[in-house]
LOSE-481170 format. One record per atom (N, C-alpha, C): chain; atom name; y, x, z; residue number from 1. Coordinates in steps of 0.2 Angstrom, whole numbers. Example, Ala and Ser with C-alpha at 12.3 -4.5 7.8 and 13.67 -1.06 7.14 Angstrom:
BEGIN
rec marro:A, kolse:N, y:-28, x:66, z:39, tormar:1
rec marro:A, kolse:CA, y:-22, x:62, z:39, tormar:1
rec marro:A, kolse:C, y:-16, x:66, z:39, tormar:1
rec marro:A, kolse:N, y:-11, x:64, z:35, tormar:2
rec marro:A, kolse:CA, y:-5, x:68, z:36, tormar:2
rec marro:A, kolse:C, y:0, x:64, z:39, tormar:2
END
This chain:
BEGIN
rec marro:A, kolse:N, y:134, x:-79, z:78, tormar:1
rec marro:A, kolse:CA, y:127, x:-79, z:76, tormar:1
rec marro:A, kolse:C, y:124, x:-85, z:79, tormar:1
rec marro:A, kolse:N, y:119, x:-89, z:76, tormar:2
rec marro:A, kolse:CA, y:116, x:-94, z:78, tormar:2
rec marro:A, kolse:C, y:110, x:-92, z:83, tormar:2
rec marro:A, kolse:N, y:108, x:-97, z:86, tormar:3
rec marro:A, kolse:CA, y:102, x:-96, z:91, tormar:3
rec marro:A, kolse:C, y:96, x:-94, z:87, tormar:3
rec marro:A, kolse:N, y:95, x:-97, z:81, tormar:4
rec marro:A, kolse:CA, y:89, x:-95, z:77, tormar:4
rec marro:A, kolse:C, y:89, x:-88, z:74, tormar:4
rec marro:A, kolse:N, y:95, x:-86, z:73, tormar:5
rec marro:A, kolse:CA, y:95, x:-78, z:71, tormar:5
rec marro:A, kolse:C, y:93, x:-74, z:77, tormar:5
rec marro:A, kolse:N, y:96, x:-76, z:82, tormar:6
rec marro:A, kolse:CA, y:94, x:-72, z:88, tormar:6
rec marro:A, kolse:C, y:87, x:-72, z:90, tormar:6
rec marro:A, kolse:N, y:84, x:-78, z:89, tormar:7
rec marro:A, kolse:CA, y:77, x:-79, z:91, tormar:7
rec marro:A, kolse:C, y:73, x:-75, z:86, tormar:7
rec marro:A, kolse:N, y:75, x:-75, z:79, tormar:8
rec marro:A, kolse:CA, y:71, x:-72, z:74, tormar:8
rec marro:A, kolse:C, y:71, x:-64, z:75, tormar:8
rec marro:A, kolse:N, y:77, x:-61, z:77, tormar:9
rec marro:A, kolse:CA, y:78, x:-54, z:78, tormar:9
rec marro:A, kolse:C, y:74, x:-52, z:84, tormar:9
rec marro:A, kolse:N, y:74, x:-57, z:90, tormar:10
rec marro:A, kolse:CA, y:70, x:-55, z:96, tormar:10
rec marro:A, kolse:C, y:62, x:-55, z:94, tormar:10
rec marro:A, kolse:N, y:60, x:-60, z:90, tormar:11
rec marro:A, kolse:CA, y:53, x:-60, z:88, tormar:11
rec marro:A, kolse:C, y:51, x:-54, z:84, tormar:11
rec marro:A, kolse:N, y:55, x:-52, z:79, tormar:12
rec marro:A, kolse:CA, y:54, x:-46, z:75, tormar:12
rec marro:A, kolse:C, y:54, x:-40, z:79, tormar:12
rec marro:A, kolse:N, y:58, x:-39, z:84, tormar:13
rec marro:A, kolse:CA, y:59, x:-33, z:88, tormar:13
rec marro:A, kolse:C, y:52, x:-33, z:93, tormar:13
rec marro:A, kolse:N, y:50, x:-39, z:95, tormar:14
rec marro:A, kolse:CA, y:44, x:-39, z:100, tormar:14
rec marro:A, kolse:C, y:38, x:-37, z:96, tormar:14
rec marro:A, kolse:N, y:37, x:-39, z:90, tormar:15
rec marro:A, kolse:CA, y:32, x:-37, z:85, tormar:15
rec marro:A, kolse:C, y:32, x:-30, z:84, tormar:15
rec marro:A, kolse:N, y:38, x:-27, z:82, tormar:16
rec marro:A, kolse:CA, y:38, x:-20, z:80, tormar:16
rec marro:A, kolse:C, y:37, x:-16, z:87, tormar:16
rec marro:A, kolse:N, y:38, x:-18, z:92, tormar:17
rec marro:A, kolse:CA, y:37, x:-15, z:99, tormar:17
rec marro:A, kolse:C, y:30, x:-15, z:101, tormar:17
rec marro:A, kolse:N, y:27, x:-21, z:100, tormar:18
rec marro:A, kolse:CA, y:20, x:-22, z:103, tormar:18
rec marro:A, kolse:C, y:15, x:-19, z:99, tormar:18
rec marro:A, kolse:N, y:15, x:-20, z:92, tormar:19
rec marro:A, kolse:CA, y:10, x:-18, z:88, tormar:19
rec marro:A, kolse:C, y:9, x:-10, z:88, tormar:19
rec marro:A, kolse:N, y:14, x:-6, z:88, tormar:20
rec marro:A, kolse:CA, y:13, x:1, z:89, tormar:20
rec marro:A, kolse:C, y:10, x:3, z:96, tormar:20
rec marro:A, kolse:N, y:12, x:-1, z:100, tormar:21
rec marro:A, kolse:CA, y:10, x:0, z:107, tormar:21
rec marro:A, kolse:C, y:2, x:-1, z:108, tormar:21
rec marro:A, kolse:N, y:0, x:-7, z:105, tormar:22
rec marro:A, kolse:CA, y:-7, x:-8, z:104, tormar:22
rec marro:A, kolse:C, y:-11, x:-3, z:101, tormar:22
rec marro:A, kolse:N, y:-8, x:-1, z:95, tormar:23
rec marro:A, kolse:CA, y:-12, x:5, z:92, tormar:23
rec marro:A, kolse:C, y:-12, x:11, z:96, tormar:23
rec marro:A, kolse:N, y:-7, x:13, z:100, tormar:24
rec marro:A, kolse:CA, y:-7, x:19, z:104, tormar:24
rec marro:A, kolse:C, y:-12, x:18, z:110, tormar:24
rec marro:A, kolse:N, y:-12, x:12, z:113, tormar:25
rec marro:A, kolse:CA, y:-17, x:11, z:118, tormar:25
rec marro:A, kolse:C, y:-24, x:11, z:116, tormar:25
rec marro:A, kolse:N, y:-25, x:8, z:110, tormar:26
rec marro:A, kolse:CA, y:-32, x:8, z:107, tormar:26
rec marro:A, kolse:C, y:-34, x:15, z:105, tormar:26
rec marro:A, kolse:N, y:-30, x:19, z:103, tormar:27
rec marro:A, kolse:CA, y:-31, x:26, z:101, tormar:27
rec marro:A, kolse:C, y:-33, x:30, z:107, tormar:27
rec marro:A, kolse:N, y:-29, x:28, z:113, tormar:28
rec marro:A, kolse:CA, y:-30, x:32, z:119, tormar:28
rec marro:A, kolse:C, y:-37, x:31, z:122, tormar:28
rec marro:A, kolse:N, y:-39, x:25, z:121, tormar:29
rec marro:A, kolse:CA, y:-46, x:23, z:124, tormar:29
rec marro:A, kolse:C, y:-51, x:27, z:121, tormar:29
rec marro:A, kolse:N, y:-52, x:28, z:115, tormar:30
rec marro:A, kolse:CA, y:-57, x:32, z:112, tormar:30
rec marro:A, kolse:C, y:-54, x:35, z:105, tormar:30
rec marro:A, kolse:N, y:-52, x:41, z:106, tormar:31
rec marro:A, kolse:CA, y:-49, x:44, z:100, tormar:31
rec marro:A, kolse:C, y:-54, x:45, z:94, tormar:31
rec marro:A, kolse:N, y:-60, x:47, z:96, tormar:32
rec marro:A, kolse:CA, y:-65, x:49, z:91, tormar:32
rec marro:A, kolse:C, y:-67, x:42, z:87, tormar:32
rec marro:A, kolse:N, y:-68, x:37, z:91, tormar:33
rec marro:A, kolse:CA, y:-70, x:31, z:87, tormar:33
rec marro:A, kolse:C, y:-64, x:28, z:83, tormar:33
rec marro:A, kolse:N, y:-58, x:28, z:85, tormar:34
rec marro:A, kolse:CA, y:-53, x:26, z:82, tormar:34
rec marro:A, kolse:C, y:-52, x:30, z:75, tormar:34
rec marro:A, kolse:N, y:-52, x:36, z:76, tormar:35
rec marro:A, kolse:CA, y:-52, x:41, z:70, tormar:35
rec marro:A, kolse:C, y:-58, x:39, z:65, tormar:35
rec marro:A, kolse:N, y:-63, x:38, z:68, tormar:36
rec marro:A, kolse:CA, y:-69, x:37, z:64, tormar:36
rec marro:A, kolse:C, y:-68, x:30, z:60, tormar:36
rec marro:A, kolse:N, y:-65, x:25, z:63, tormar:37
rec marro:A, kolse:CA, y:-64, x:19, z:60, tormar:37
rec marro:A, kolse:C, y:-59, x:20, z:54, tormar:37
rec marro:A, kolse:N, y:-54, x:24, z:55, tormar:38
rec marro:A, kolse:CA, y:-49, x:26, z:50, tormar:38
rec marro:A, kolse:C, y:-53, x:29, z:44, tormar:38
rec marro:A, kolse:N, y:-57, x:34, z:45, tormar:39
rec marro:A, kolse:CA, y:-61, x:37, z:39, tormar:39
rec marro:A, kolse:C, y:-66, x:33, z:36, tormar:39
rec marro:A, kolse:N, y:-69, x:28, z:40, tormar:40
rec marro:A, kolse:CA, y:-75, x:24, z:38, tormar:40
rec marro:A, kolse:C, y:-72, x:19, z:33, tormar:40
rec marro:A, kolse:N, y:-66, x:16, z:35, tormar:41
rec marro:A, kolse:CA, y:-63, x:11, z:31, tormar:41
rec marro:A, kolse:C, y:-57, x:14, z:27, tormar:41
rec marro:A, kolse:N, y:-60, x:19, z:22, tormar:42
rec marro:A, kolse:CA, y:-55, x:23, z:18, tormar:42
rec marro:A, kolse:C, y:-50, x:18, z:14, tormar:42
rec marro:A, kolse:N, y:-53, x:13, z:11, tormar:43
rec marro:A, kolse:CA, y:-49, x:9, z:6, tormar:43
rec marro:A, kolse:C, y:-44, x:5, z:10, tormar:43
rec marro:A, kolse:N, y:-45, x:3, z:16, tormar:44
rec marro:A, kolse:CA, y:-41, x:-1, z:20, tormar:44
rec marro:A, kolse:C, y:-35, x:4, z:23, tormar:44
rec marro:A, kolse:N, y:-37, x:10, z:25, tormar:45
rec marro:A, kolse:CA, y:-33, x:15, z:27, tormar:45
rec marro:A, kolse:C, y:-28, x:17, z:22, tormar:45
rec marro:A, kolse:N, y:-30, x:18, z:16, tormar:46
rec marro:A, kolse:CA, y:-26, x:20, z:10, tormar:46
rec marro:A, kolse:C, y:-21, x:14, z:9, tormar:46
rec marro:A, kolse:N, y:-23, x:8, z:9, tormar:47
rec marro:A, kolse:CA, y:-18, x:3, z:8, tormar:47
rec marro:A, kolse:C, y:-13, x:2, z:13, tormar:47
rec marro:A, kolse:N, y:-15, x:3, z:20, tormar:48
rec marro:A, kolse:CA, y:-10, x:3, z:25, tormar:48
rec marro:A, kolse:C, y:-5, x:9, z:25, tormar:48
rec marro:A, kolse:N, y:-8, x:15, z:23, tormar:49
rec marro:A, kolse:CA, y:-3, x:21, z:22, tormar:49
rec marro:A, kolse:C, y:2, x:19, z:16, tormar:49
rec marro:A, kolse:N, y:-1, x:16, z:11, tormar:50
rec marro:A, kolse:CA, y:4, x:14, z:5, tormar:50
rec marro:A, kolse:C, y:9, x:9, z:7, tormar:50
rec marro:A, kolse:N, y:7, x:5, z:12, tormar:51
rec marro:A, kolse:CA, y:12, x:0, z:14, tormar:51
rec marro:A, kolse:C, y:17, x:4, z:18, tormar:51
rec marro:A, kolse:N, y:15, x:8, z:22, tormar:52
rec marro:A, kolse:CA, y:20, x:12, z:27, tormar:52
rec marro:A, kolse:C, y:24, x:16, z:22, tormar:52
rec marro:A, kolse:N, y:22, x:19, z:17, tormar:53
rec marro:A, kolse:CA, y:26, x:23, z:12, tormar:53
rec marro:A, kolse:C, y:31, x:19, z:9, tormar:53
rec marro:A, kolse:N, y:29, x:12, z:7, tormar:54
rec marro:A, kolse:CA, y:34, x:8, z:4, tormar:54
rec marro:A, kolse:C, y:39, x:6, z:9, tormar:54
rec marro:A, kolse:N, y:37, x:5, z:16, tormar:55
rec marro:A, kolse:CA, y:42, x:4, z:21, tormar:55
rec marro:A, kolse:C, y:47, x:10, z:22, tormar:55
rec marro:A, kolse:N, y:45, x:16, z:21, tormar:56
rec marro:A, kolse:CA, y:49, x:22, z:21, tormar:56
rec marro:A, kolse:C, y:54, x:22, z:15, tormar:56
rec marro:A, kolse:N, y:52, x:20, z:10, tormar:57
rec marro:A, kolse:CA, y:56, x:20, z:4, tormar:57
rec marro:A, kolse:C, y:62, x:14, z:5, tormar:57
rec marro:A, kolse:N, y:60, x:9, z:8, tormar:58
rec marro:A, kolse:CA, y:64, x:3, z:9, tormar:58
rec marro:A, kolse:C, y:69, x:6, z:14, tormar:58
rec marro:A, kolse:N, y:67, x:10, z:19, tormar:59
rec marro:A, kolse:CA, y:72, x:12, z:24, tormar:59
rec marro:A, kolse:C, y:77, x:17, z:21, tormar:59
rec marro:A, kolse:N, y:74, x:21, z:17, tormar:60
rec marro:A, kolse:CA, y:79, x:26, z:13, tormar:60
rec marro:A, kolse:C, y:84, x:22, z:9, tormar:60
rec marro:A, kolse:N, y:82, x:17, z:6, tormar:61
rec marro:A, kolse:CA, y:87, x:13, z:2, tormar:61
rec marro:A, kolse:C, y:92, x:9, z:7, tormar:61
rec marro:A, kolse:N, y:90, x:7, z:12, tormar:62
rec marro:A, kolse:CA, y:94, x:4, z:17, tormar:62
rec marro:A, kolse:C, y:99, x:9, z:20, tormar:62
rec marro:A, kolse:N, y:97, x:15, z:21, tormar:63
rec marro:A, kolse:CA, y:102, x:20, z:24, tormar:63
rec marro:A, kolse:C, y:107, x:22, z:18, tormar:63
rec marro:A, kolse:N, y:105, x:22, z:12, tormar:64
rec marro:A, kolse:CA, y:109, x:23, z:6, tormar:64
rec marro:A, kolse:C, y:114, x:18, z:6, tormar:64
rec marro:A, kolse:N, y:112, x:12, z:7, tormar:65
rec marro:A, kolse:CA, y:117, x:6, z:6, tormar:65
rec marro:A, kolse:C, y:122, x:6, z:12, tormar:65
rec marro:A, kolse:N, y:119, x:8, z:18, tormar:66
rec marro:A, kolse:CA, y:124, x:9, z:24, tormar:66
rec marro:A, kolse:C, y:129, x:15, z:23, tormar:66
rec marro:A, kolse:N, y:127, x:20, z:19, tormar:67
rec marro:A, kolse:CA, y:131, x:25, z:18, tormar:67
rec marro:A, kolse:C, y:137, x:23, z:13, tormar:67
rec marro:A, kolse:N, y:134, x:19, z:8, tormar:68
rec marro:A, kolse:CA, y:139, x:16, z:3, tormar:68
rec marro:A, kolse:C, y:144, x:12, z:7, tormar:68
rec marro:A, kolse:N, y:142, x:8, z:11, tormar:69
rec marro:A, kolse:CA, y:146, x:4, z:15, tormar:69
rec marro:A, kolse:C, y:151, x:8, z:19, tormar:69
rec marro:A, kolse:N, y:149, x:13, z:22, tormar:70
rec marro:A, kolse:CA, y:154, x:17, z:26, tormar:70
rec marro:A, kolse:C, y:159, x:20, z:21, tormar:70
rec marro:A, kolse:N, y:157, x:22, z:15, tormar:71
rec marro:A, kolse:CA, y:162, x:25, z:10, tormar:71
rec marro:A, kolse:C, y:167, x:20, z:7, tormar:71
rec marro:A, kolse:N, y:164, x:14, z:5, tormar:72
rec marro:A, kolse:CA, y:168, x:10, z:1, tormar:72
rec marro:A, kolse:C, y:170, x:3, z:5, tormar:72
rec marro:A, kolse:N, y:167, x:2, z:10, tormar:73
rec marro:A, kolse:CA, y:169, x:-4, z:15, tormar:73
rec marro:A, kolse:C, y:169, x:-10, z:11, tormar:73
rec marro:A, kolse:N, y:164, x:-12, z:7, tormar:74
rec marro:A, kolse:CA, y:163, x:-18, z:4, tormar:74
rec marro:A, kolse:C, y:159, x:-23, z:8, tormar:74
rec marro:A, kolse:N, y:161, x:-29, z:9, tormar:75
rec marro:A, kolse:CA, y:158, x:-33, z:14, tormar:75
rec marro:A, kolse:C, y:151, x:-35, z:11, tormar:75
rec marro:A, kolse:N, y:150, x:-36, z:4, tormar:76
rec marro:A, kolse:CA, y:144, x:-37, z:1, tormar:76
rec marro:A, kolse:C, y:138, x:-32, z:3, tormar:76
rec marro:A, kolse:N, y:140, x:-26, z:4, tormar:77
rec marro:A, kolse:CA, y:135, x:-21, z:5, tormar:77
rec marro:A, kolse:C, y:132, x:-22, z:12, tormar:77
rec marro:A, kolse:N, y:135, x:-24, z:17, tormar:78
rec marro:A, kolse:CA, y:133, x:-25, z:24, tormar:78
rec marro:A, kolse:C, y:128, x:-31, z:23, tormar:78
rec marro:A, kolse:N, y:129, x:-36, z:19, tormar:79
rec marro:A, kolse:CA, y:124, x:-42, z:18, tormar:79
rec marro:A, kolse:C, y:118, x:-40, z:15, tormar:79
rec marro:A, kolse:N, y:118, x:-35, z:10, tormar:80
rec marro:A, kolse:CA, y:113, x:-32, z:7, tormar:80
rec marro:A, kolse:C, y:109, x:-28, z:12, tormar:80
rec marro:A, kolse:N, y:112, x:-24, z:16, tormar:81
rec marro:A, kolse:CA, y:109, x:-20, z:21, tormar:81
rec marro:A, kolse:C, y:105, x:-24, z:26, tormar:81
rec marro:A, kolse:N, y:108, x:-30, z:28, tormar:82
rec marro:A, kolse:CA, y:104, x:-34, z:33, tormar:82
rec marro:A, kolse:C, y:98, x:-37, z:30, tormar:82
rec marro:A, kolse:N, y:99, x:-39, z:24, tormar:83
rec marro:A, kolse:CA, y:93, x:-42, z:20, tormar:83
rec marro:A, kolse:C, y:87, x:-37, z:19, tormar:83
rec marro:A, kolse:N, y:89, x:-31, z:17, tormar:84
rec marro:A, kolse:CA, y:84, x:-26, z:16, tormar:84
rec marro:A, kolse:C, y:81, x:-24, z:23, tormar:84
rec marro:A, kolse:N, y:85, x:-24, z:28, tormar:85
rec marro:A, kolse:CA, y:83, x:-22, z:35, tormar:85
rec marro:A, kolse:C, y:77, x:-27, z:37, tormar:85
rec marro:A, kolse:N, y:78, x:-34, z:36, tormar:86
rec marro:A, kolse:CA, y:74, x:-39, z:38, tormar:86
rec marro:A, kolse:C, y:67, x:-38, z:34, tormar:86
rec marro:A, kolse:N, y:68, x:-36, z:27, tormar:87
rec marro:A, kolse:CA, y:62, x:-35, z:23, tormar:87
rec marro:A, kolse:C, y:58, x:-29, z:26, tormar:87
rec marro:A, kolse:N, y:62, x:-24, z:28, tormar:88
rec marro:A, kolse:CA, y:59, x:-18, z:31, tormar:88
rec marro:A, kolse:C, y:55, x:-19, z:37, tormar:88
rec marro:A, kolse:N, y:58, x:-23, z:41, tormar:89
rec marro:A, kolse:CA, y:55, x:-25, z:48, tormar:89
rec marro:A, kolse:C, y:48, x:-29, z:46, tormar:89
rec marro:A, kolse:N, y:48, x:-33, z:41, tormar:90
rec marro:A, kolse:CA, y:42, x:-37, z:39, tormar:90
rec marro:A, kolse:C, y:37, x:-33, z:36, tormar:90
rec marro:A, kolse:N, y:39, x:-28, z:32, tormar:91
rec marro:A, kolse:CA, y:34, x:-23, z:29, tormar:91
rec marro:A, kolse:C, y:31, x:-19, z:34, tormar:91
rec marro:A, kolse:N, y:35, x:-16, z:39, tormar:92
rec marro:A, kolse:CA, y:33, x:-12, z:44, tormar:92
rec marro:A, kolse:C, y:28, x:-16, z:49, tormar:92
rec marro:A, kolse:N, y:30, x:-22, z:51, tormar:93
rec marro:A, kolse:CA, y:25, x:-26, z:55, tormar:93
rec marro:A, kolse:C, y:19, x:-27, z:52, tormar:93
rec marro:A, kolse:N, y:18, x:-28, z:45, tormar:94
rec marro:A, kolse:CA, y:12, x:-29, z:42, tormar:94
rec marro:A, kolse:C, y:8, x:-23, z:41, tormar:94
rec marro:A, kolse:N, y:12, x:-17, z:40, tormar:95
rec marro:A, kolse:CA, y:8, x:-11, z:40, tormar:95
rec marro:A, kolse:C, y:5, x:-9, z:47, tormar:95
rec marro:A, kolse:N, y:9, x:-10, z:52, tormar:96
rec marro:A, kolse:CA, y:6, x:-9, z:59, tormar:96
rec marro:A, kolse:C, y:0, x:-14, z:61, tormar:96
rec marro:A, kolse:N, y:1, x:-20, z:58, tormar:97
rec marro:A, kolse:CA, y:-5, x:-25, z:59, tormar:97
rec marro:A, kolse:C, y:-11, x:-22, z:56, tormar:97
rec marro:A, kolse:N, y:-10, x:-20, z:49, tormar:98
rec marro:A, kolse:CA, y:-16, x:-17, z:46, tormar:98
rec marro:A, kolse:C, y:-19, x:-11, z:49, tormar:98
rec marro:A, kolse:N, y:-15, x:-6, z:52, tormar:99
rec marro:A, kolse:CA, y:-18, x:-1, z:56, tormar:99
rec marro:A, kolse:C, y:-21, x:-3, z:62, tormar:99
rec marro:A, kolse:N, y:-18, x:-8, z:65, tormar:100
rec marro:A, kolse:CA, y:-22, x:-10, z:71, tormar:100
rec marro:A, kolse:C, y:-28, x:-14, z:70, tormar:100
rec marro:A, kolse:N, y:-29, x:-18, z:64, tormar:101
rec marro:A, kolse:CA, y:-35, x:-21, z:63, tormar:101
rec marro:A, kolse:C, y:-40, x:-16, z:61, tormar:101
rec marro:A, kolse:N, y:-38, x:-10, z:58, tormar:102
rec marro:A, kolse:CA, y:-43, x:-5, z:56, tormar:102
rec marro:A, kolse:C, y:-45, x:-1, z:62, tormar:102
rec marro:A, kolse:N, y:-41, x:1, z:66, tormar:103
rec marro:A, kolse:CA, y:-43, x:5, z:72, tormar:103
rec marro:A, kolse:C, y:-45, x:1, z:78, tormar:103
rec marro:A, kolse:N, y:-45, x:-6, z:78, tormar:104
rec marro:A, kolse:CA, y:-47, x:-10, z:84, tormar:104
rec marro:A, kolse:C, y:-55, x:-9, z:85, tormar:104
rec marro:A, kolse:N, y:-56, x:-7, z:92, tormar:105
rec marro:A, kolse:CA, y:-62, x:-6, z:94, tormar:105
rec marro:A, kolse:C, y:-65, x:-13, z:96, tormar:105
rec marro:A, kolse:N, y:-71, x:-14, z:93, tormar:106
rec marro:A, kolse:CA, y:-75, x:-20, z:95, tormar:106
rec marro:A, kolse:C, y:-81, x:-19, z:99, tormar:106
rec marro:A, kolse:N, y:-83, x:-23, z:104, tormar:107
rec marro:A, kolse:CA, y:-89, x:-23, z:108, tormar:107
rec marro:A, kolse:C, y:-94, x:-27, z:105, tormar:107
rec marro:A, kolse:N, y:-99, x:-24, z:102, tormar:108
rec marro:A, kolse:CA, y:-105, x:-28, z:99, tormar:108
rec marro:A, kolse:C, y:-111, x:-29, z:104, tormar:108
rec marro:A, kolse:N, y:-110, x:-27, z:110, tormar:109
rec marro:A, kolse:CA, y:-116, x:-28, z:114, tormar:109
rec marro:A, kolse:C, y:-116, x:-35, z:117, tormar:109
rec marro:A, kolse:N, y:-122, x:-38, z:118, tormar:110
rec marro:A, kolse:CA, y:-122, x:-45, z:121, tormar:110
rec marro:A, kolse:C, y:-123, x:-45, z:128, tormar:110
END
């Protein structure tokens, strides 16, 4: 594996670790305001939930491909699994980013 592959995997892992952590911390600061922002921005929240649902469908497909690989042991399936896993990581990262942008508490005082 080249250094670029390792770097890419590390960056994706960091993003997938940091964004949900930021959402959790933001939610812990003020639950009422964060939930209020979710319901106030209904259209954005629905789009973020739809993205998350797409990510779960991609996850189910990747697990099915991994199951096929375990049964049939075809080398092409593992390549397809890796590609779908990268797509899944990118879609999940974007969904978490959208949730964070919706729930982010801003300070409007001067």
